C-alpha positions, 0 to 999 in steps of 0.5 A, a space after each residue: 528547458 531548465 525545468 525539463 533537465 531538472 526533472 530528468 536529473 531527479 528521476 535519474 538520481 531516483 533510479 540510481 539511488 535505490 532503497 534498501 528493501 527488507 527481505 520480509 516484514 509482517 505487520 498491520 495496517 490501520 486505514 480509514 477511507 470514504 467507504 470503509 475503516 478497518 485493519 489489515 494483516 500485512 505481509 511484505 516480501 522483498 524481491 531485490 533491493 529496489 522492489 517488493 510484493 506486499 500482500 494484505 488480508 483486510 477487514 473493513 466496516 462502516 455503519 452496516 457495511 463490512 468487507 473482507 478483501 485480499 489485496 496485492 501490490 507490487 512496489 518500487 522503493 526509492 531511498 530519501 534520506 537516512 531510513 526514509 523511503 518512498 514507494 509506488 506500485 500498482 495492485 489488485 484486490 478481491 473482496 466480499 462485501 455486505 451491504 444493507 443485508 445484501 452481499 457481493 463479490 468485488 474486484 478492484 484495480 488501483 495502486 498505492 503510494 507512501 513513505 516509510 521509515 526503516 529503522 536501522 538499529 531496530 527491526 521495525 518499519 513504519 509507513 504512511 500510504 494511500 491506496 486508491 482502488 477502483 472497485 468494478 463490481 458489487 454494491 459499493 463500486 467506484 473509486 475508493 480512496 483513503 490513508 493508512 498507518 502501517 506498522 511491521 516487524 522486519 527480518 
């Protein structure tokens, strides 16, 4: 019973203590995973103090495989300590894949979870996250999982 009450108190604290989401952020994510390694041009739009929308244009490659993708993620942000925040949210992707001289269009659903540090005196944001997405179509389908380092300018 004590563990349940502690869990409820922790969730309540997370809901009350909100992150200060930057109105805008633009930068890059560098990622690696099971199927692809690559980079993304990343744009974040703060919707309010606790939520934002992230839109990414991605180029991935591995061996003879290449992928061009557009990804959209909705984030809920929570303040941890100082400039540290954590975030989680659902998302979707649409990609064009080239695999062993074949090509296909792919659609994926998934999410993202990560931590970030928003420098208070500099317009700069650094993040570490993972984005598991289940791809439904094409030659490379199934659960894709990897990690990423994000570097963004905020304003």
